[in-house]
N, C-alpha and C positions, 0 to 999 in steps of 0.2 A: 504494500500500500504506500502511495506517495503522499507526503505531507509538504505541500508548498502553499504558503499563504503570504499575503501582503505584509510588509514590515510594519511593526508597531510605530506609532508616531513619537519617536524618541528624540528627533532633531539631530540624530547622529548619522553615521555612515549609511547611505541608502542601499548598500550591498550586504548580503548575509555574511556573517562572520564565519559560518561553517556551512558548507554545502555537502550533503551526503547523498550518494547515488548507488542504489543496489547493493548495499553491504550485506554480505552473507558469510557465515562461519559455520563449518561442519566439523563434527567429531566422529569420523567414520560414517555410519548411517544415521547418527543422531544430529538433529538440527540445533545449532546454537542460536543462530538468527538467520533470517532469509529475506533478501530483497527489500531491505529497509532504505527508504529515501526521505529526506526532508531538508529544509533550510532552517538555520537558526540565525536570528537577527541580533545585532547589538542591543543590549539592554533587555533581552528576553530570557526567560527561564522556562525550559522545557522539562516536564516530568515524564519519566518512564515508569509505569507501574505494572504489576502482575505478581502472581504467586511465585514461590520458589521454583526454579526450573523453567520459568517462562521465557528466558533468554535475555532478560533486561540487563543483567550484569555482563553477559557475553557481549552484547551490543555496546555497552559503555566502554569496555576494554578495547574494542575495535576502534571506536571513535577517538579514544584518548591516546592511541598510538602504542598501547601496551601489547595487544595481540594483533598480528597481521590477519586481515580477513582473507577468505578464499576467493572472494569476488567483490567488486565494487570499488568505489573511490570516495575518499574524504579530502575535501579541499578546504584549507584554512585561508581566509581572506584577512591577512594581517596588513603589514605595511608593504606596499608595492603589489606585484602580481600575486594571484592566488597560488598557494603552495599545495601540491599533492603530497600529503604527509608520508605516504608509503612509497613515493618516488624519491624521497630525500634519503641521503646517507644516514646511517644509524646515528652517527655523532650529531648531525644537524637536527634530526628529529628529537633526540634527547635534549639538545640545547633549547629547542622550542618548548619542550615540556617543562624545562626548568625556569623559563623566563616569561613567555607570553601565556602559558597555560598553568593551571593549577589542578592537581588531582588529589581528592580526599578519598582514601581507601576505606573500605568497610572495616578492615582490621587495622587499627592505627599503627601497629608495629610495622606494617608494610610501608608506611609513609614517614616514619621517624628513624633517626639514627639513635639507637638505644644507648650507645656509649658516649654520646655527646649531651651536654647539659641542655636544659629546656631553653635557656636563652641562646645557646649555640645553635640549636635546631632552627629557631626562628631567624637568627642572624645569618645562617648559611644561605637562606633564600635571598636575603638582601645582597649578600656578596655575589651570588650568581647573577644579580642584576646590576652589578657594578659598584655597590657601596664599599667603601674602604675605611671610613672614619670609625674607629672602634667605639668612641663615646656615643656617636649618633646611632650606630647599629644597636648597641646595648640599650639605649633609651627607647628606640622603636620596639625592640623585643620586649622590654618591660611593659610598655604601653599595651601591646597586643596580648601579652599574658594576662594582664588585668582585664582586658576586654572580654576574654573568654573565662574569666573568674578563676584564674590561677594566681595565688598569692604572690606578691613581689618577692617574698622571702624564699620562694621555691625556684627562682631563676637559675640558680647554679646546681639544682638537683637534676639527676638524670631520669629519663622517662621510665626506667624500670622501677623507680621508687614511687611512681604514680599509680593510681587506680586505673582501670580500663576506661572509665568515663573521662578522667583527667587526661589520659593519653590521647583520646579522641579530640578533646578541646585543644590540646597542644598541637595536634596535627592540623586542625583548622586554622589556628593562628599562624603556623608555619606557611600554609598555603596562601592565606589572604594578606599577609604582611606586605607582599610585593605588588599588591593590587593588579593581578593578572587580568588580561582581557577576557579570558574564557576559563571557566572552572567546571570540572567534572566531579561529581560526588556520588559515591556508592553508599547508600544508607547512612548519610552523614549524622543523623541524630541518634543512632544506636548507642545504648548505654548511658544516655544523658537523662537527667531528671527533667521534669516538665518546665521548671522555671529557667534552667540553663538552656534547654532546647529553644524556648521562645526567644530568649535574648540573642542567641546565635542566629536564628532565622531572621530576626529583625535586623541584625547587623548586615547579613547578606543582602537583604532587601534594600538597605541604604546604599550599599556598594553598587548594586544593580542600577539604582536610580542616578547616583552621583557620578559614577565612573564609566557607565556604559558597559558594565560587566555582563557577560552572557554566561549562562550555566545550563548544564544538562544534569539532572538529578534523578537517580534511581532510588525509589523508595517503595516499601510495601505499605506505608502508612498513608492512607488517603487523606487524613487530616493535615499532614505535612504538605502533601501535594496541593490541597486546596489553599492552604495559607501562602505557599511560596511560589507556585508555578503559574505561568500564563497559559500554557497549553499542556495537554496530556497525550501521550501515546500509551495505549493499553496493549500489552503483549501476552500471547498465549502460544505455547509450543513453538517459540521462535519467530512467530509472525505478529505483525501489528494488526489487531482485529478492530480497533476503533481509535480515532484521534479527533481532536478538536479543542476548543477553548475549555479550560479546566472546569469552570462552573457548568458549562453545557454538558460535558461528559459525565460529571458526577451527579448533576441534578436530573438529567434526562438521558440516561444511558440507552443506547440503541442495540448494542450487541448483547446476546444472552450472557456471555462471560462477564462483561462489565456490569451487567445487572446483578449477577451473582456476587461480584466483589463488593458492590455498594450495598447490597442487601445484607451481606455478612457484617458490615460495619454497623448498620442500623440495628441489627438484632443483638449486638453486644450490650 
């Protein structure tokens, strides 16, 4: 199913920041995702929802440059000509992922250096983007730790000394500190209590508005999808079965599978 819509009225770049065409990933005879196409616009948040095994995390990994798809193309419209991310050399793709992109992994240990201090984890991202002044780097790291409700006194502690929820918050601070143009998030609110989750989601919404940040967010939580996303893609067995504006999809689902998902939430 193809998802191409007019850009939101953001006053920003009239071209999509990400153009995805026919992305497919297979594991032997099993379908990870198949024939997914869409455009993502600056300042827009796209949610991908579905049950475990629906293919949403597989799709995210292909979009983010982590897993190479078996078919299809992902174009990133950064500065200058669009970049086919899988036509780039591995070194260039990784540089793109460290600078203009941000990736929040479901398991925070995949996105953190466990032997580096909390402040060092956040500061490394700034150094990847050219920062060299130690005092300013540490100041920015401290500011972002406090934004995600990690006490200033923990700046020199290592992630292994943190709880799982604190590790996730640290990973989010590490990603957002450099204000990337595009962020991919795989279940970003897992392990967080309700109050911290709400504050982090509000922070991301501010960044989307003020910086033209675009995001693709995988979540099983339809409440998070409603709060944060502009559009939704619903996946089942590797295929997109429904798509549209978030409120329209959740309030008036057309596909039987989407109706099942939304009714399950209402019955809880």
